[in-house]
C-alpha positions as CSV (number, residue, x, y, z in Angstrom):
1,M,54.6,-6.4,-24.3
2,K,52.8,-6.3,-21.0
3,T,52.2,-2.5,-21.3
4,A,50.9,-3.0,-24.8
5,Y,48.6,-5.8,-23.6
6,R,47.3,-3.6,-20.8
7,K,46.6,-0.8,-23.2
8,G,44.9,-3.1,-25.5
9,T,42.8,-4.6,-22.7
10,R,41.8,-1.1,-21.5
11,T,40.9,0.0,-25.1
12,F,38.8,-3.2,-25.5
13,A,37.0,-2.5,-22.2
14,L,36.2,1.1,-23.1
15,A,34.9,-0.1,-26.5
16,V,32.6,-2.6,-24.8
17,L,31.3,0.1,-22.4
18,A,30.7,2.4,-25.3
19,L,28.9,-0.3,-27.2
20,A,26.8,-1.1,-24.2
21,A,25.9,2.5,-23.8
22,S,25.0,3.0,-27.4
23,S,23.0,-0.2,-27.3
24,A,21.0,1.1,-24.3
25,L,20.4,4.4,-26.1
26,A,19.1,2.5,-29.1
27,Q,16.3,1.1,-26.8
28,V,15.3,4.6,-25.9
29,P,12.6,5.9,-28.3
30,R,13.1,9.2,-30.2
31,S,9.8,10.5,-28.9
32,A,7.5,9.9,-26.0
33,S,4.2,11.3,-24.6
34,I,3.2,12.4,-21.1
35,A,-0.4,12.7,-20.2
36,T,-1.6,15.4,-17.9
37,H,-4.8,17.2,-16.6
38,A,-6.1,20.1,-18.7
39,V,-4.1,23.2,-19.5
40,G,-4.1,25.6,-16.6
41,S,-4.0,22.8,-14.0
42,L,-1.1,22.1,-11.6
43,Y,-0.6,18.6,-13.2
44,N,-0.3,20.1,-16.7
45,A,2.3,22.6,-15.4
46,I,4.2,19.7,-13.7
47,G,4.0,17.5,-16.8
48,T,5.3,20.3,-18.9
49,G,8.3,20.9,-16.6
50,I,9.1,17.2,-16.6
51,A,8.9,17.0,-20.4
52,T,11.2,20.0,-20.7
53,V,13.9,18.4,-18.5
54,V,13.6,14.9,-20.0
55,S,13.7,16.3,-23.5
56,R,16.8,18.3,-22.7
57,H,18.8,15.5,-21.0
58,T,17.8,12.3,-22.9
59,P,17.5,11.3,-26.6
60,M,13.7,11.6,-26.3
61,T,11.5,14.5,-27.2
62,V,8.6,14.4,-24.8
63,R,5.3,15.9,-25.9
64,V,2.6,16.9,-23.4
65,Q,-0.9,15.6,-24.0
66,P,-3.6,17.4,-21.9
67,F,-6.8,15.5,-20.9
68,A,-9.7,16.3,-18.6
69,G,-8.2,13.8,-16.1
70,P,-6.6,10.3,-15.7
71,P,-9.9,8.4,-16.6
72,A,-9.4,9.8,-20.2
73,W,-5.8,8.6,-20.6
74,L,-5.4,5.5,-18.4
75,P,-7.2,3.2,-20.9
76,S,-4.7,4.2,-23.6
77,M,-1.8,3.7,-21.3
78,D,-3.2,0.3,-20.4
79,Q,-3.2,-0.5,-24.1
80,G,0.4,0.7,-24.6
81,Q,-0.6,3.9,-26.5
82,T,0.4,6.5,-23.9
83,D,3.9,6.3,-22.5
84,M,3.8,8.4,-19.3
85,G,1.4,10.3,-17.1
86,V,1.1,12.5,-14.0
87,L,-1.5,11.6,-11.4
88,T,-2.3,11.5,-7.7
89,S,-1.6,8.4,-5.7
90,A,-5.3,8.2,-5.0
91,D,-6.1,8.0,-8.7
92,A,-3.2,5.5,-9.1
93,V,-4.4,3.0,-6.4
94,T,-8.2,3.3,-7.2
95,S,-7.6,2.8,-11.0
96,Y,-5.0,0.0,-10.4
97,K,-7.6,-1.9,-8.3
98,G,-10.7,-0.9,-10.3
99,I,-12.5,0.6,-7.3
100,V,-14.5,3.7,-6.4
101,H,-14.8,5.7,-9.7
102,Y,-13.0,3.1,-11.8
103,K,-15.2,0.2,-13.0
104,K,-12.3,-1.9,-14.4
105,P,-8.7,-2.2,-13.1
106,F,-5.8,-0.8,-15.1
107,K,-3.0,-3.1,-14.1
108,N,-0.4,-1.9,-16.6
109,T,0.5,1.3,-14.8
110,R,3.9,1.5,-13.1
111,I,5.6,4.2,-11.0
112,I,8.6,5.9,-12.5
113,V,9.2,8.3,-9.6
114,V,7.2,9.4,-6.6
115,G,7.3,13.2,-6.8
116,G,6.2,15.9,-4.5
117,A,2.9,16.1,-2.6
118,I,-0.2,17.9,-3.8
119,Q,-2.2,20.0,-1.5
120,L,-5.9,20.5,-2.3
121,G,-8.6,22.6,-0.6
122,F,-11.4,25.0,-0.9
123,Y,-10.6,28.7,-1.6
124,V,-12.8,31.8,-1.2
125,R,-12.5,35.5,-1.9
126,K,-10.0,37.1,0.4
127,D,-12.7,39.2,2.0
128,S,-15.1,36.3,2.4
129,P,-16.5,35.6,5.9
130,F,-15.8,31.9,5.6
131,K,-12.9,30.8,7.7
132,T,-13.0,27.0,7.8
133,T,-14.4,24.2,5.7
134,A,-17.2,23.8,8.3
135,D,-18.4,27.3,7.3
136,L,-19.3,26.1,3.9
137,K,-22.5,24.4,5.2
138,G,-25.4,25.6,3.0
139,K,-23.1,27.4,0.6
140,R,-22.7,27.0,-3.2
141,I,-19.9,24.5,-4.0
142,P,-18.7,23.0,-7.3
143,T,-19.6,19.3,-7.7
144,D,-19.8,16.4,-10.0
145,F,-16.5,16.8,-12.0
146,P,-17.3,14.0,-14.6
147,G,-14.2,14.7,-16.5
148,I,-12.0,14.0,-13.5
149,P,-14.1,12.0,-10.9
150,I,-11.3,11.7,-8.3
151,V,-11.8,15.4,-7.6
152,M,-15.3,14.6,-6.4
153,L,-13.7,12.1,-4.0
154,S,-11.1,14.5,-2.7
155,S,-13.5,17.4,-2.1
156,T,-15.9,14.9,-0.4
157,A,-13.1,13.9,1.9
158,A,-12.3,17.6,2.8
159,L,-16.0,18.1,3.7
160,A,-16.0,14.9,5.7
161,S,-13.1,16.2,7.8
162,A,-15.4,18.9,9.0
163,G,-18.4,16.6,9.5
164,L,-20.1,17.6,6.3
165,S,-21.3,15.9,3.1
166,Y,-22.6,17.0,-0.2
167,K,-26.1,16.9,1.4
168,D,-25.0,19.9,3.4
169,I,-24.1,22.2,0.6
170,V,-25.7,23.7,-2.5
171,K,-24.4,21.7,-5.5
172,V,-23.2,23.6,-8.6
173,P,-22.3,20.9,-11.2
174,V,-19.1,21.5,-13.3
175,S,-17.2,19.4,-15.8
176,D,-13.7,19.6,-14.4
177,L,-11.3,21.7,-12.3
178,Q,-11.0,24.5,-14.8
179,A,-14.8,24.8,-15.2
180,G,-15.0,24.9,-11.4
181,N,-12.5,27.8,-11.2
182,Q,-14.4,29.6,-13.9
183,A,-17.7,29.2,-12.0
184,F,-16.0,30.7,-8.9
185,M,-14.5,33.7,-10.8
186,E,-18.0,34.4,-12.3
187,G,-19.6,34.4,-8.8
188,R,-21.7,31.2,-9.4
189,T,-20.1,29.5,-6.4
190,D,-19.1,30.7,-3.0
191,A,-15.9,28.6,-2.9
192,G,-13.7,26.9,-5.4
193,W,-11.8,23.6,-5.2
194,H,-8.4,23.2,-6.6
195,A,-4.7,22.4,-6.1
196,L,-2.4,24.8,-4.3
197,R,-0.1,26.6,-6.7
198,S,-2.3,25.8,-9.7
199,P,-2.2,28.4,-12.5
200,A,-6.0,28.6,-12.4
201,V,-6.0,29.7,-8.7
202,E,-3.3,32.2,-9.4
203,E,-5.5,33.6,-12.1
204,A,-8.4,33.9,-9.8
205,N,-6.2,35.5,-7.2
206,A,-5.1,38.2,-9.7
207,R,-8.5,38.8,-11.2
208,L,-10.6,38.9,-8.0
209,G,-8.2,41.0,-5.9
210,G,-7.1,38.1,-3.8
211,V,-8.3,34.6,-2.7
212,R,-7.8,32.8,0.5
213,W,-7.5,29.1,1.2
214,I,-9.6,27.7,4.1
215,P,-8.4,24.8,6.2
216,V,-9.7,21.2,6.5
217,N,-10.1,19.9,10.0
218,D,-6.7,18.5,10.8
219,S,-7.5,17.1,14.2
220,P,-6.9,13.3,14.5
221,E,-10.6,12.7,14.1
222,G,-10.8,14.9,11.0
223,A,-7.7,13.3,9.5
224,K,-9.2,9.9,10.0
225,K,-12.5,10.8,8.4
226,M,-10.7,12.3,5.4
227,S,-8.4,9.3,4.8
228,E,-11.4,6.9,5.0
229,V,-13.0,8.7,2.0
230,Y,-9.8,9.5,0.1
231,P,-7.1,6.8,0.3
232,G,-3.6,8.0,1.1
233,S,-4.7,11.5,2.1
234,Y,-3.4,13.4,5.1
235,P,-3.6,17.0,6.4
236,A,-0.5,19.1,5.9
237,V,0.0,22.6,7.1
238,I,1.2,25.2,4.6
239,K,3.0,28.2,5.9
240,A,1.6,31.7,5.3
241,G,3.0,33.3,2.1
242,A,4.1,29.9,0.6
243,A,1.7,30.4,-2.4
244,A,-1.1,32.5,-3.8
245,G,-4.0,32.6,-1.3
246,V,-2.1,31.3,1.7
247,V,-2.9,34.3,3.9
248,N,-2.4,32.4,7.1
249,D,-0.9,29.0,8.0
250,V,-3.5,26.6,6.6
251,A,-4.1,22.8,6.7
252,L,-5.0,21.3,3.4
253,L,-5.7,17.8,2.1
254,S,-2.4,16.3,0.8
255,N,-1.3,13.2,-1.0
256,D,1.6,12.2,-3.2
257,I,2.0,12.8,-6.9
258,Y,3.3,10.0,-9.2
259,L,5.0,10.1,-12.6
260,V,3.9,6.8,-14.0
261,G,4.7,4.9,-17.1
262,G,3.0,2.1,-19.0
263,K,4.1,-1.4,-18.5
264,D,5.1,-1.5,-22.2
265,L,7.4,1.5,-21.9
266,S,10.9,0.1,-22.4
267,N,13.1,-0.5,-19.4
268,D,15.8,1.7,-20.9
269,A,13.4,4.6,-21.5
270,A,12.2,4.5,-17.9
271,Y,15.8,4.3,-16.7
272,A,16.7,7.3,-18.9
273,V,13.7,9.4,-17.5
274,V,14.6,8.7,-13.9
275,K,18.3,9.4,-14.5
276,A,17.4,12.7,-16.1
277,L,15.2,13.8,-13.2
278,W,17.6,12.6,-10.5
279,E,20.8,14.1,-12.0
280,N,19.2,17.4,-13.2
281,N,17.1,18.2,-10.1
282,K,18.0,21.9,-10.2
283,D,16.7,22.1,-13.8
284,L,13.5,20.4,-12.7
285,A,12.9,23.1,-10.0
286,A,13.8,25.8,-12.4
287,A,11.3,24.5,-15.0
288,Y,8.3,24.9,-12.5
289,S,8.4,26.0,-8.9
290,A,6.2,23.1,-7.6
291,L,8.8,20.7,-9.0
292,A,11.3,21.8,-6.4
293,A,9.6,19.2,-4.1
294,W,10.5,16.4,-6.6
295,R,13.7,15.6,-4.8
296,P,15.7,12.3,-5.2
297,A,15.0,11.5,-1.6
298,R,11.3,11.2,-2.3
299,M,11.5,9.2,-5.5
300,V,11.5,5.8,-3.8
301,S,8.6,5.5,-1.3
302,K,7.8,2.8,1.2
303,S,4.2,4.0,1.0
304,A,3.8,3.4,-2.8
305,F,0.3,2.2,-3.7
306,I,1.2,0.6,-7.1
307,P,4.3,-1.2,-8.5
308,Y,7.4,0.5,-9.8
309,H,8.6,0.2,-13.4
310,P,11.6,-2.3,-13.7
311,G,13.6,0.3,-15.5
312,A,13.2,2.7,-12.6
313,I,14.1,0.0,-10.1
314,R,17.3,-0.7,-12.0
315,F,18.4,2.9,-11.6
316,F,17.4,3.1,-7.9
317,K,19.4,-0.1,-7.2
318,E,22.5,1.4,-8.9
319,K,22.1,4.4,-6.5
320,G,21.7,2.2,-3.5
321,V,18.3,3.5,-2.5
322,W,16.2,0.4,-3.4
323,D,16.5,-2.2,-0.6
324,K,15.0,-5.6,0.4
325,N,12.0,-3.9,1.9
326,M,11.2,-2.3,-1.4
327,D,11.6,-5.7,-3.1
328,E,9.0,-7.1,-0.7
329,L,6.7,-4.1,-1.3
330,Q,7.0,-4.5,-5.1
331,A,6.2,-8.2,-4.9
332,K,3.2,-7.5,-2.7
333,L,1.8,-4.8,-5.1
334,L,2.3,-7.0,-8.2
335,A,0.3,-9.8,-6.5
336,Q,-2.7,-7.6,-5.9
């Protein structure tokens, strides 16, 4: 009788677990969207890689929606119409607070995971005489970027590291990053501005016989000037040969990349996304090389600028990587 009772208890427990699992899956939508920058950008490639892995390892089919930049999709996320998005930590904090280029705060954005870091900088033709950002004084540089205004802020910060401003260069207005790269390839600018490993720069490297990244001023003074203009930025040295155009070791402007979700994204959906990215990290790296930096150890950051999604927090607590300090940070960010 006792054996039969134990068997019955075990069967009942398994049934309860199965029911709980199926109930959770029922809360995960059949489809979801992930907003990115325009096709050809680093962020679009990252978003496509994430969508591939999440679609493969969850009940969701994730579709990629390219936009000029976060200002075009953050309003729809704020209204619950866009599920997820990929953006820089600087875009996240300025949009959450409604400062700098954002005229109203978007308070419904939540971090799902903190991913790798993005490196940004000016690049020139491989045979160009320009060796540093300071050498761009008086040269033709892409500016304005109305489709993605945070780019204007980041490039301003790079110039500031070298003691320059947009008053010191010849402005060539462009609409977005891709238009800036096109202007560079057509010879209308002396330097381009983009993200390391972006498909657009790789295209320029192939078409022009080689490009070369030039460094920001990574001295303590230069780093301070840069971070004052572009919140959360810091100089990071990229080793020669690490990507197209990295001819020598080069210091570029860096900051973190977030995968964010709307506040209205269900907790179970956010949980499922984090679980898929955490448990299938090798698939993530295989989907796109830049995603190799999106390691589990980086997903919880004590330097986060906006709150995390509750569904993500639930997963991180189960893994033992969310502690009291993160609870305090979360409370502080929610109170802003």
